[in-house]
C-alpha positions as CSV (number, residue, x, y, z in Angstrom):
1,M,-3.4,-6.8,-33.3
2,K,-6.3,-7.5,-31.3
3,D,-4.9,-11.5,-32.7
4,N,-1.9,-11.1,-31.3
5,V,-3.2,-9.8,-28.0
6,S,-6.0,-12.6,-28.0
7,N,-3.1,-15.4,-28.5
8,L,-0.9,-13.7,-25.8
9,T,-3.9,-13.8,-23.2
10,S,-4.3,-17.1,-24.0
11,K,-1.4,-18.2,-22.5
12,K,-0.8,-19.9,-19.4
13,S,2.1,-17.5,-18.8
14,Y,-0.7,-14.4,-18.7
15,P,-1.4,-14.3,-15.1
16,W,2.3,-13.8,-14.8
17,L,2.5,-11.2,-17.1
18,V,-0.7,-9.6,-15.7
19,V,1.7,-9.5,-12.4
20,G,4.5,-8.0,-14.7
21,M,2.6,-5.4,-15.8
22,L,0.6,-4.6,-12.7
23,W,4.3,-4.5,-11.0
24,F,5.5,-1.2,-12.9
25,V,1.7,0.8,-11.7
26,A,3.2,-0.7,-8.4
27,L,6.3,1.1,-8.5
28,L,4.8,3.9,-9.6
29,N,2.1,4.5,-7.5
30,Y,4.4,4.4,-4.6
31,L,7.0,6.3,-6.1
32,D,5.1,9.1,-6.9
33,R,3.8,9.5,-3.5
34,Q,7.1,9.1,-1.3
35,M,9.3,11.5,-3.7
36,L,7.4,14.1,-1.5
37,A,8.7,13.0,1.5
38,T,12.5,12.8,0.3
39,M,12.3,16.5,-1.5
40,K,11.5,18.2,1.6
41,P,15.0,20.4,2.1
42,F,14.3,21.2,-2.1
43,M,10.4,22.6,-1.6
44,E,10.7,24.6,1.1
45,V,13.2,27.5,-0.8
46,D,10.1,28.2,-3.3
47,I,7.1,27.1,-0.9
48,A,8.4,28.5,3.1
49,E,4.9,26.8,4.3
50,L,6.9,23.6,4.8
51,V,9.8,24.4,6.8
52,T,7.7,23.5,9.5
53,A,7.1,19.5,10.3
54,T,3.8,20.4,11.5
55,N,3.0,21.6,8.3
56,F,4.8,19.1,6.2
57,G,3.3,16.3,8.7
58,R,-0.6,17.9,7.5
59,L,0.7,17.7,3.5
60,M,1.4,14.0,4.0
61,A,-1.6,13.3,5.9
62,V,-3.8,15.3,3.8
63,F,-3.0,12.2,1.4
64,L,-3.6,9.8,3.9
65,W,-7.0,11.3,4.6
66,I,-8.6,11.1,1.3
67,Y,-7.3,7.9,0.0
68,A,-8.4,6.2,3.4
69,F,-11.5,7.3,3.1
70,M,-11.9,6.6,-1.1
71,S,-10.5,3.3,-0.4
72,P,-14.3,1.6,0.4
73,L,-15.8,3.2,-2.9
74,S,-13.1,2.3,-5.2
75,G,-13.7,-1.3,-3.8
76,I,-17.2,-1.1,-3.6
77,I,-17.0,-0.4,-7.8
78,A,-13.9,-2.8,-8.4
79,D,-16.2,-5.7,-7.7
80,R,-18.7,-4.3,-10.0
81,L,-17.1,-3.0,-13.0
82,N,-13.9,-3.5,-15.0
83,R,-10.9,-3.3,-12.8
84,K,-8.7,-3.0,-16.2
85,W,-10.2,0.2,-17.0
86,L,-10.4,1.5,-13.3
87,I,-6.6,0.7,-13.0
88,V,-5.9,2.3,-16.3
89,I,-7.9,5.7,-15.7
90,S,-6.0,5.9,-11.9
91,L,-2.7,5.1,-12.9
92,F,-3.7,8.3,-15.9
93,V,-4.9,10.6,-13.7
94,W,-2.3,10.4,-10.6
95,S,0.3,10.6,-13.0
96,G,-1.3,13.2,-14.4
97,V,-1.1,15.1,-10.9
98,T,2.2,14.3,-9.9
99,L,2.9,16.1,-13.6
100,A,1.5,19.0,-11.7
101,M,3.3,19.3,-8.6
102,G,6.0,20.7,-10.4
103,Y,4.2,23.5,-10.9
104,A,3.1,24.1,-7.6
105,R,3.4,27.6,-5.8
106,N,2.5,26.9,-2.1
107,I,1.3,25.0,0.3
108,D,-2.7,25.3,-0.9
109,Q,-2.0,24.2,-4.8
110,L,0.2,21.1,-3.2
111,Y,-3.2,20.2,-0.7
112,V,-5.1,20.2,-3.6
113,L,-3.0,17.9,-5.9
114,R,-1.9,15.7,-3.0
115,A,-5.8,15.4,-2.0
116,S,-6.6,14.5,-5.5
117,M,-3.4,12.1,-5.2
118,G,-5.4,10.0,-2.6
119,V,-8.7,10.1,-4.8
120,S,-6.9,8.5,-8.2
121,E,-4.6,6.5,-6.2
122,A,-7.1,4.8,-4.3
123,F,-8.6,3.1,-7.1
124,Y,-5.8,0.8,-7.8
125,V,-4.7,-1.0,-4.9
126,P,-8.2,-2.7,-4.2
127,A,-8.8,-3.6,-7.9
128,A,-5.3,-4.9,-8.7
129,L,-4.8,-6.9,-6.0
130,S,-7.9,-8.8,-6.4
131,L,-7.6,-9.1,-10.2
132,I,-3.7,-11.2,-9.3
133,A,-6.0,-12.6,-6.6
134,D,-8.3,-14.2,-9.8
135,Y,-5.5,-14.9,-12.0
136,H,-3.5,-17.1,-9.5
137,Q,-6.2,-19.2,-7.4
138,G,-4.5,-21.6,-4.8
139,K,-0.8,-22.1,-4.1
140,T,0.4,-19.3,-6.6
141,R,-1.2,-16.5,-4.8
142,S,1.2,-15.4,-2.2
143,L,4.1,-15.5,-4.5
144,A,2.2,-13.8,-7.2
145,I,1.0,-11.1,-5.1
146,G,4.6,-10.7,-3.6
147,F,6.0,-10.0,-6.8
148,H,3.8,-7.1,-7.3
149,T,4.7,-6.2,-3.9
150,S,8.2,-5.8,-4.8
151,G,7.1,-3.3,-6.8
152,I,5.4,-1.3,-4.1
153,Y,8.8,-1.2,-2.4
154,L,11.2,-1.0,-5.0
155,G,9.0,2.6,-6.0
156,Q,9.2,3.4,-2.5
157,A,13.1,3.0,-2.8
158,L,13.2,4.8,-6.0
159,G,11.2,7.2,-4.3
160,G,14.3,8.1,-2.4
161,F,16.3,9.4,-5.2
162,G,13.8,12.1,-5.9
163,A,15.8,14.5,-3.4
164,T,19.1,13.0,-5.6
165,L,16.9,14.1,-9.0
166,A,15.8,17.8,-6.8
167,A,19.7,18.6,-5.8
168,G,21.0,17.4,-9.6
169,I,18.7,19.7,-11.9
170,S,15.6,20.8,-9.5
171,W,12.4,19.2,-7.9
172,Q,9.8,20.8,-10.8
173,F,11.6,18.4,-13.2
174,T,11.6,15.2,-10.6
175,F,7.8,15.6,-10.5
176,H,6.9,16.3,-14.2
177,S,9.4,13.5,-15.8
178,F,7.8,10.9,-13.5
179,G,4.5,11.9,-13.9
180,L,4.2,12.2,-17.5
181,V,6.6,8.3,-17.9
182,G,3.2,7.2,-15.4
183,M,1.0,8.7,-18.4
184,V,2.3,7.0,-21.1
185,Y,2.4,3.5,-19.7
186,S,-1.8,3.4,-19.2
187,L,-1.7,3.3,-23.0
188,I,0.5,0.0,-22.8
189,L,-2.3,-1.4,-20.4
190,I,-4.9,-0.9,-22.8
191,A,-3.4,-2.7,-25.2
192,F,-2.2,-5.3,-23.2
193,L,-4.4,-5.9,-19.7
194,R,-7.2,-7.7,-19.8
195,E,-10.0,-8.6,-16.8
196,K,-10.9,-11.9,-15.1
197,K,-14.4,-11.9,-13.5
198,T,-14.0,-15.5,-11.5
199,Y,-18.3,-14.2,-11.0
200,A,-21.0,-13.0,-13.3
201,I,-20.9,-9.4,-13.4
202,D,-24.7,-8.7,-12.6
203,T,-25.4,-6.2,-16.1
204,V,-29.2,-5.6,-15.4
205,K,-30.0,-1.7,-15.0
206,R,-31.0,-1.3,-11.6
207,S,-32.1,2.2,-9.7
208,V,-30.4,4.2,-7.1
209,T,-32.1,2.4,-4.3
210,Q,-31.8,-1.3,-5.7
211,E,-28.0,-0.6,-6.2
212,L,-27.8,0.6,-2.5
213,S,-29.7,-2.2,-1.8
214,A,-26.9,-4.7,-3.0
215,M,-24.1,-2.6,-2.1
216,G,-25.9,-2.8,1.4
217,K,-26.1,-6.6,0.8
218,G,-22.4,-6.7,0.6
219,L,-21.3,-5.3,3.5
220,T,-23.8,-6.9,5.8
221,L,-22.4,-9.9,4.8
222,L,-18.7,-8.4,5.2
223,F,-19.0,-6.6,8.7
224,S,-21.3,-9.5,10.5
225,N,-18.3,-11.6,10.2
226,I,-15.9,-11.3,12.9
227,A,-12.9,-12.8,11.4
228,F,-13.8,-9.9,9.0
229,W,-13.3,-7.2,12.0
230,V,-9.9,-8.9,13.2
231,I,-8.7,-8.5,9.5
232,L,-9.2,-5.5,9.9
233,F,-7.4,-4.3,13.1
234,Y,-4.5,-6.7,11.6
235,F,-4.0,-4.5,9.0
236,S,-4.3,-1.5,10.7
237,A,-1.9,-1.2,13.9
238,P,0.9,-2.0,11.8
239,S,-0.1,0.8,9.6
240,L,0.9,2.6,12.4
241,P,4.8,2.1,11.7
242,G,4.6,1.5,8.7
243,W,3.1,4.7,7.1
244,A,5.5,6.5,10.3
245,T,8.9,4.9,8.5
246,K,7.8,5.6,5.3
247,N,6.8,9.1,5.8
248,W,9.2,10.6,8.5
249,L,12.2,7.9,8.1
250,P,14.4,10.2,5.7
251,T,13.7,13.0,8.4
252,L,14.7,10.3,11.5
253,F,17.8,9.6,9.3
254,S,18.9,13.4,8.2
255,E,18.9,14.5,12.3
256,S,19.8,11.5,13.8
257,L,22.6,11.2,11.0
258,N,23.5,14.8,11.0
259,M,23.5,14.3,7.1
260,G,22.2,16.0,4.4
261,M,18.4,14.8,2.7
262,E,19.8,14.2,-0.6
263,Q,22.3,11.5,1.4
264,A,19.7,10.8,4.0
265,G,16.9,10.2,1.8
266,P,18.4,7.1,-0.6
267,L,19.6,5.8,2.6
268,S,16.4,5.5,4.2
269,T,14.5,4.8,1.8
270,M,16.5,1.7,-0.1
271,T,17.2,0.5,3.2
272,L,13.6,0.0,4.3
273,A,12.2,-0.8,0.5
274,L,14.9,-3.5,-0.1
275,A,14.5,-5.1,2.9
276,S,11.0,-5.1,2.6
277,L,11.2,-6.3,-1.4
278,V,13.0,-9.0,0.3
279,G,10.9,-9.7,2.9
280,V,7.8,-10.4,0.3
281,L,9.6,-12.7,-1.8
282,V,10.3,-14.6,0.9
283,G,7.2,-14.2,2.9
284,G,5.0,-15.0,-0.5
285,Y,7.0,-18.4,-0.8
286,I,6.9,-19.3,2.7
287,S,3.4,-18.7,2.6
288,D,2.1,-20.7,-0.3
289,R,4.0,-24.1,1.3
290,W,2.9,-23.9,5.0
291,V,-0.9,-22.9,3.8
292,T,-0.8,-26.6,1.8
293,K,0.1,-28.0,5.1
294,R,-1.6,-25.9,7.7
295,L,-4.5,-23.5,6.5
296,K,-3.4,-21.1,8.7
297,G,0.6,-21.2,7.4
298,R,-0.3,-17.6,6.1
299,I,-1.5,-16.2,9.3
300,Y,1.6,-17.8,11.1
301,T,3.9,-16.5,8.1
302,G,2.5,-12.8,8.8
303,V,2.7,-13.3,12.5
304,I,6.3,-14.1,11.8
305,G,7.0,-10.5,10.1
306,L,5.1,-8.9,12.3
307,G,6.7,-10.0,14.9
308,L,10.3,-9.2,13.8
309,T,8.8,-5.1,13.2
310,I,8.7,-4.8,17.6
311,P,12.7,-4.9,17.9
312,A,13.1,-2.9,14.8
313,L,11.0,-0.8,16.0
314,V,12.9,-0.3,19.4
315,L,16.5,0.4,17.5
316,I,14.7,3.0,15.0
317,G,13.0,4.8,18.2
318,Y,15.7,4.9,20.8
319,G,18.6,3.6,18.9
320,S,21.8,6.3,17.8
321,G,24.0,5.6,15.5
322,L,24.7,4.1,11.9
323,V,24.7,0.6,13.2
324,M,21.7,0.7,15.2
325,I,19.1,3.1,12.8
326,V,20.2,1.1,9.7
327,T,19.7,-2.2,11.5
328,G,16.0,-1.3,12.5
329,A,15.4,-0.1,9.1
330,L,16.5,-3.6,7.2
331,L,14.5,-5.7,10.1
332,F,11.6,-3.8,10.4
333,G,11.8,-3.8,6.3
334,L,12.0,-7.5,6.7
335,G,9.1,-8.3,8.9
336,F,7.0,-5.6,7.0
337,G,6.9,-7.2,4.1
338,I,6.6,-10.5,5.3
339,F,3.2,-9.4,6.7
340,D,2.4,-7.3,3.7
341,V,2.4,-9.8,1.4
342,N,0.2,-12.1,4.0
343,N,-2.7,-9.5,3.4
344,M,-5.0,-10.4,0.7
345,P,-4.2,-13.7,0.7
346,I,-5.5,-14.1,4.2
347,L,-8.8,-12.5,2.9
348,C,-9.0,-14.8,0.5
349,Q,-9.3,-17.3,3.4
350,F,-12.6,-15.9,5.2
351,V,-14.2,-13.5,1.8
352,P,-15.2,-15.0,-1.6
353,S,-14.0,-13.0,-4.9
354,R,-17.1,-11.0,-5.3
355,Y,-16.2,-8.6,-2.2
356,R,-12.5,-8.7,-2.0
357,A,-12.0,-5.8,-3.6
358,T,-14.1,-4.1,-1.1
359,G,-13.4,-5.6,2.1
360,Y,-9.7,-4.5,0.5
361,G,-10.9,-1.2,0.3
362,F,-11.9,-1.3,4.0
363,M,-8.7,-2.5,5.1
364,N,-7.3,0.6,3.2
365,L,-9.6,2.8,5.3
366,A,-8.7,1.5,8.4
367,G,-4.8,0.8,7.9
368,I,-4.2,4.5,6.2
369,S,-6.1,6.1,8.7
370,A,-4.2,5.1,11.1
371,G,-1.2,5.7,9.1
372,A,-2.8,9.7,8.6
373,V,-2.6,10.2,12.7
374,I,0.1,8.4,13.1
375,T,2.0,11.0,10.7
376,N,0.1,13.8,12.1
377,E,1.2,12.8,15.6
378,L,5.2,12.2,14.5
379,G,5.6,15.8,13.0
380,K,4.3,17.2,16.4
381,A,6.5,15.0,17.9
382,L,9.2,15.8,16.0
383,D,8.8,19.4,17.0
384,A,8.3,19.2,20.5
385,G,10.6,16.1,21.1
386,H,8.7,13.7,22.6
387,M,8.9,10.6,20.0
388,N,9.5,8.1,22.6
389,T,5.5,7.9,23.6
390,V,4.6,7.8,20.0
391,F,6.8,4.7,19.2
392,V,5.5,3.1,22.4
393,V,2.0,3.3,21.0
394,M,3.2,1.5,18.1
395,I,4.9,-1.1,19.9
396,G,1.5,-1.9,22.0
397,A,-1.1,-2.1,18.9
398,V,1.0,-4.5,17.0
399,A,1.9,-6.8,19.8
400,L,-2.1,-7.1,20.3
401,A,-2.4,-7.6,16.2
402,I,-0.5,-10.6,16.8
403,I,-2.3,-11.7,19.7
404,L,-5.5,-11.4,17.7
405,Q,-4.5,-13.1,14.7
406,L,-3.3,-16.0,16.8
407,T,-6.4,-16.4,19.0
408,V,-9.3,-15.6,16.7
409,L,-8.6,-16.4,12.8
410,K,-9.3,-19.4,12.0
411,P,-9.8,-20.4,8.4
412,R,-11.7,-23.1,7.3
413,T,-10.8,-23.4,3.3
414,L,-7.9,-22.1,1.4
415,D,-10.2,-20.2,-0.6
416,M,-13.2,-18.8,0.4
417,T,-15.9,-19.4,-3.1
418,D,-18.9,-19.9,-1.5
419,E,-21.7,-16.9,-2.7
420,L,-22.6,-16.2,1.1
421,L,-20.2,-15.3,3.9
422,I,-20.4,-17.7,7.4
423,P,-19.8,-15.7,10.0
424,Q,-17.0,-17.1,12.6
425,K,-17.8,-18.5,15.6
């Protein structure tokens, strides 16, 4: 068995096999978290507190807050430890939490479980993206990350069918089934997934003070770079509409189009996610070719994606009728996918491999904190009937992110490999 695995990892195709294995993990990552957004009408029969949009918004937001604040820690750990085991343990734990959600009987239990899912899922994305970036250096990086990210969007799309399963069988069965699938798949990763560090890990035992000092040095190098601050904002500003659409689009479809959630859930998530899936593949392909001609090629590609989300938000927020809302969702998904696939590749142009998981962890903190705020505010806005103001704020944030991205970020290399970050001037 060990010889077979060794032969497999030595093949030139293994970096793409890594993407394939992590693609399914990414699918489960978003499927498990997205199902709750579409199963509200079925769960509220057994858990009455879910009837109000405000309570449901808080439940969705607690995951985001925990996930956000755990992300920097998970990134720091991923840069210093074996990412394979972080991915395996993360998958096993959040899948177990998904299974346990089928046994929840009140909103307090759901709060605890969603918070636990936030902790466990936070360890996956920084570790997975930095691992893929190390396996795919140069002109295949964006496309490899694009394929991985397509799993995220397909998981988001399939999450919409949680409502269909809940209607046909039960919401408890839906959580139990997908939780069990993830726990079994984590065992497959143990056998076939391998780590690949492009730098040496210091295995010398240190005191707590020495460890904190080393971590502080890395954080200082990151935050002394003006480019990293811009990347943080550029990542977080689109997260406002990004998380708003993920968490509330099923409800908006249901209420705006007067259809049951068992139809609105799959329609909304499939529309958004499949358009995003196309976006990440198109954006990855274009970016990998543009960057070989111009170092800002990845930045320009990301900006094109963000530009598409602005008219999309106008259609979703102010449109009426099936055609306008679905068109807005398709346009938003396409643009967000083009933007999303280039975040880690852009980070790689300003941050060396040793600090990329840490950097992406802080990006998650900034982006998902924004998502938690907007998820909660949209819940209040739905109850109060003044969503227009929220959409104006989101459009303004995206426009400012585009301006900063174009004017401030000036990459000097395709792949930052120096041990020290050189602050931009």
